[in-house]
C-alpha positions as CSV (number, residue, x, y, z in Angstrom):
1,M,26.3,-37.1,-23.5
2,T,29.2,-39.4,-22.8
3,I,31.9,-40.4,-25.4
4,P,32.8,-43.9,-24.8
5,N,37.1,-43.8,-23.3
6,E,38.0,-46.4,-25.8
7,L,36.8,-44.1,-28.5
8,V,38.3,-41.2,-27.1
9,R,41.6,-42.6,-27.0
10,A,41.4,-44.0,-30.5
11,A,40.2,-40.4,-31.9
12,R,42.8,-39.2,-29.8
13,M,40.8,-36.0,-29.3
14,T,39.0,-35.1,-26.1
15,E,34.9,-35.7,-25.3
16,V,34.7,-31.9,-25.9
17,E,37.0,-32.0,-29.2
18,I,34.8,-34.6,-30.5
19,L,31.6,-33.1,-29.9
20,L,32.5,-30.0,-31.4
21,E,33.3,-31.5,-35.0
22,L,30.1,-33.6,-34.6
23,A,28.3,-30.3,-34.3
24,V,30.2,-29.2,-37.3
25,V,29.4,-31.8,-39.8
26,L,25.7,-31.8,-38.4
27,F,25.5,-28.3,-39.7
28,H,27.1,-28.9,-42.6
29,K,25.2,-31.6,-43.6
30,E,22.2,-30.3,-42.2
31,K,20.5,-31.8,-39.5
32,L,21.4,-29.2,-37.1
33,T,20.4,-25.9,-37.4
34,L,23.1,-23.5,-35.8
35,G,21.3,-23.4,-32.5
36,Q,21.7,-26.8,-32.0
37,A,25.1,-27.4,-33.6
38,A,26.3,-24.7,-31.2
39,T,24.5,-26.4,-27.9
40,L,25.8,-30.0,-29.4
41,A,29.7,-28.1,-29.4
42,G,28.9,-26.8,-25.9
43,I,29.5,-23.1,-27.1
44,S,27.9,-20.0,-27.9
45,Q,25.8,-19.7,-31.1
46,F,28.2,-16.5,-31.8
47,Q,31.3,-18.4,-31.0
48,F,30.0,-21.3,-33.5
49,Q,29.8,-18.8,-36.5
50,Q,33.0,-18.2,-36.1
51,L,34.5,-21.6,-36.1
52,L,32.3,-22.5,-39.4
53,G,33.6,-19.0,-40.8
54,S,37.1,-20.0,-40.0
55,R,37.0,-23.1,-41.6
56,G,34.9,-21.5,-45.0
57,I,31.7,-23.2,-43.8
58,A,28.5,-21.0,-45.1
59,I,25.8,-20.3,-42.5
60,H,22.8,-21.4,-44.1
61,Y,19.9,-19.2,-42.7
62,D,16.3,-20.3,-43.5
63,V,12.8,-19.7,-42.6
64,Q,12.5,-21.9,-40.2
65,D,15.7,-20.5,-38.3
66,Y,14.0,-17.1,-38.7
67,I,11.3,-18.1,-36.7
68,E,12.8,-20.2,-33.8
69,D,15.0,-17.0,-33.4
70,L,11.3,-14.8,-33.1
71,Q,10.5,-17.5,-30.6
72,T,13.7,-17.1,-28.8
73,I,13.3,-13.4,-28.4
74,Q,10.0,-13.6,-27.4
75,R,10.7,-16.1,-25.3
76,L,13.2,-14.1,-23.5
77,G,11.0,-11.1,-23.6
78,L,13.5,-8.9,-25.7
């Protein structure tokens, strides 16, 4: 994903910072799962969880998240 340079300059943030903030907002609004938001932010799920914690954002973990985690574990053969 590429963010136009004029938007990056207007926000006075780097593209990485913008993607991180977008990931946090979309996760907080329950539009993305933890894994999806971490991927958008370009960091690990653990790092994303730490970021959410530092901002006082609770981690919602529902049945769908559990199923996705189980599928990932099976796919990785763990």
